N, C-alpha and C positions, 0 to 999 in steps of 0.2 A: 567674195564680197563684190557687189556691183559698185563701180566707181562713177560718181556723178562728175559732170564737167565743172571744172573749177571756174569761179567767177572771174570777170575781167578785172584788170588792175584798177584801183581807185585813183582818180585824178590827183596829180601832185599838188595842185592848188588847194584842194580840199584838205589834204594832209597837212600842208604848211599852215593853213588857217587854224588848225587845231593844236599843232605843236608850237605853242606860244611860250613866252617867257615865264608866265605864271606856273607852267608845268615843267620847266627846265630843272634838271637835277645837277648836272655837271658836264664839263668837257672831258673827253677821254685823254689819257696820258700820251697816247700815240695815234697817229693817222688822222687827226683833226676831225673826229666825229663827236656827236653830242648825244646825251642821254636825257630822256624825259620820263615822267610818271603820269599816266592818264588812266581813265576808265571809260566805260561805255556811255556814261552820262555826259562827260565833257568832250569826248572825242569818238563819236560813233563811226566816223569814216576811217579813223586810224584803226579802230577795232576790226572793221571789215577787211582792211588791208592786212592786218595781222593774221586774221583767220585764213585769208587767201594764201599768204606766204607760209604759214605753218603747214597747211595741207600739202602745198608743193614740196616743202622741205621734208616732211615726214614720209610722203609717198616715195620720194627719191631714195630714202633710206630703207624702205620696205615696210613702213607703218602707215599711219594716217587713219582718218575716220571713214574715208570713202565718200564724204559729203562734199558739197561745192565749196565749203570753207570750214575750217576747224574752229568753230565757236560753240560753246556750250553754256548752260545757265550760269556757271560760275563766272564767265566772262560778261554775260549780258544782263543779269539780274543784280541791281545794286544792293539788294538785301544780303548777298553773300560777301560783300565788301572787298572783292578782289580788285587789284590794281595791275596795270601793265607797265613794266619797265621796258622802254623802247630805245633802241640804238639807231640813230639817224645819221645818214651820210649827207651833209649839207652841200657837197659838191654835186653828187648825182641826184640829190633830192629824192632819196628813197630810204625806206626802212631796211636796215641790215639784219636785225635780229631782235630778240627780246626774251623776257621772262614774264610769267604771271606770278603774282605773290599775294599773300594775305598775312597780316599779323594774327597769330592764333588766339589772342585774347579777344578777337572780334568775331570768331566763327560761331555758328549755331551747332546744336547737338540733336541727335535723334533720340528716340524713346529709350534706347539702351545706354545712353550716356556717351556714345561715340560721336566725334566731331563730323559734321557734314562738310566734307572737303574731298577733292579728287584722290588724295592718298588713301582715304578710307576704303576705297574700292579694293585695294590690294593689301592693306595693312590694318591690323587691330592695335589700338593704342591702350597700353595698360593703365590702370587707375592711378598708379603711383606717378607715372609720367604725366598724365593729364592734370593731376593736382599740382605738379611742380614745374619742371622745365618747359613743358608744352606751352604754358601761358606766357613764356618769354621767347617763343619761337616764331620765326617767319617761315611759312610753308612756301616753297618754290615749286613751280610746275611749268610745263609746256615751254621749255627753253628751245630756241631755234636760231639758226643762222641761215639766211637765204642762200640757195645753191651757188649763185655767182660769187659769193664771198667765202665759199668753202674751198675754192681752188685758187690757182695763181692768176686767175682772170683779172682780178682787181688790184694786183700788185700789193703794195703796203697795206691797203685797206683790207685785203684778204688775210694777210699775214697776222694782223692784229685784231681781227674781228672777235674771236673768242676772248682775247685779252681785254678788249674794250668792254665786253659784257661783264667781265669780272670787275672792271672799274665801276660798273653800275652796282654790282653787289657791294663793293666797298662803300659806295655812296649810301646804300641802304643801311649798312652797318653804322655809319656815322649819323645818318638821319634819325634812326631809331635808338641810338645809344642811350642807355639808362632805362629803356622800356623793354627792348628786345636783346637777347644774348645769343641766340642760336639760329641757324638755318636748318630746316628739314627739307630734304629734296629727294629726287629719284634719278639715278643714273640709268640712261636708256641704252640697251644693247639690242640691235635689230635681229630678227629671226635668221637673216642671211649669215650671221656671224658663226664660224665653225663651232660645232658642239664641243669639241675638245678644247678649243680656246675659251668657250664660255665656262667650262668646268675649271680651267686654270684661273680665270678671273675671279670666279666666286670663291674658290679655295684660297686664293691670295688675299681677297678682301676679308674672309673669315679669319685667316691666320693673323693678319696685321691690324685689322680694324674691328674684328668681331667683339661683341660684348654680351656678357651674362653677369649682370650686377646683382649683388645680394642686398636685400633690405635690412632694416635694423634687427630683424629676428633671424637673419641668416637665410631667408628664403630667396630663391632665384627669381629675379624680375628682369625681363629682357627689354622693357620699355616699349618697344615696337616689335610686333610679330607678324610676319607674312601670313595671310590667310591660306594660301596654297603655295607653300615654298617650293622652289626648285631644289631638288636634292643634289648634293655633291656625291657622285657615285664612283669617284676615282681617287678617294682620299689616300689610300695606301700608295698608289702609284705617284700621286702628286707630292706626297711627303718626301718621296725619294728625289723629286725634281727641285722643289723649293726647300733647300737645306739650310739656308742662312737665317740667323736670328735677326740680323740687321736689315731694316727695310730697304735701304739703298742697294745693298748687295743682292737681296732677293728680287728687287725690282729689275735689276739688270738681267737676271735670269728670266723673269716674266717677259720682258721686252724681246729677248732673243727667242724664246719658245713661241711666242705669238707670231713673231716675224717669220719663223720657220713654217707656219701654216699659211703664209701668203697674205696675211692681213696685218693691221696695226691695232694697238689698243685704241678703242674708241676715244676721240679727242676729249669729250667731257669727262669720261671715266679717268683718263690720264691726268687731266687737270685737277680734278677733285682729290685724287689719291696723293697728289703732291702739294695740296693746299694746307693741310694741317696734320701734325703727327698724332693728334688725339681724335681724329675723325672716327665716328662710330658707324659701323655697317650692320644692317639688320637682316641680311639675306635678301632674296629676290623672288619675284613672282611673275607670272605671265599676264599682261594686260589684255584681256579678251575684248575690251572695248576700243582698242587702239591698234589693230593690226597684229595682235599677238606679240607685241614687243616685250622684251624682258626688262623689268625695272627693279633696280636694287635700291633699297632705302638707306639714306645716310643722314647723319646729324653732325654739324660743324659748329663749334663754339667760336664766337667772334674774336675773343681775346686769346685764342690758342692757335692762331695761324702761324705758319713759319714766318719769322721776322721779315724776311725779304718780301713775302707776299703782303704783309701789312704795310710795309714801306711803299710797295709798288701800287697797291690798289686803295688803301684806306686813308692815307694821309691827305687831308684836304684843308688848306690854310683858311679858306673862306666858309667853313662849315656853319658858323653862326648866322651868316647871311642866308645860306641855303635853308637852315632850319626855320628862320623867321619867315622866309618866303613860302615854305611848304609846311607851315605849322598845322594846317588842316589835315595833314597826313600823319605826322608823328604823334599828335594828340589822339588818344583812343576815340574811335567813332562809336557813338551810342546808337 
């Protein structure tokens, strides 16, 4: 893939002019950062900087679009209704990271009845899911942390960068409470990750979070199905490694085995696995539109987080004030 030159940084004054109080979601619990919600209509300069930082971050990991910035129609066209959750460092006056999201009761559908959304490139959504939980789901995509905040370079700011993003997800849970109940997202694993380690991760996710639910007639319905799933071809060997029924004990084995390969569990994968005991995993596929990264689909229910995660990220004493200020977001867009 030919790599285009990445655009120059967007002027900080332009970013600050768009990240105003009317778009403010919440303060982070640690490190003194702030979270905002914007889109391309109200904050086109912020979107350009997000596109620049995404491409830098994803190329560093071995993915990316190869374009000068990572922005697509879901970011740019208001008809798709996507918003950007933005993590901002007010001291350095820069964007640290973010998520793209959309409430699924606002998405459009193709002629086959499938939703038009980034996840649909890799996954097929079953009719039962589309008629039920899907309509109470927020789709998450394109999460990133800029490289300087992935190391110790920024001190406490780096240490809490991913935690701060999850403060943002906690804010979304509260903002959309009563309308939305789930997050659907994709955990990204880069092609440089060892094949043996990938097999371990996928086996572990299937063992502890896999789902094959039956409908009222007893028929199997998997809710979300990878179009081109990555096969787990070491099942017999892996069953001999991951011998514990308890998640925590098996997780210790996973960490040890992955570390033996000279790598760590990818941070976002690690965080999601420890977010909710009822998380559902739907297998993984290769995203050929994004540097051949591996993406595993997951579903998390807001009210089934581990209690300590709810206390850490979701408890907001001034939620009514936030909902009033951002009422244009939590009310369904027509």
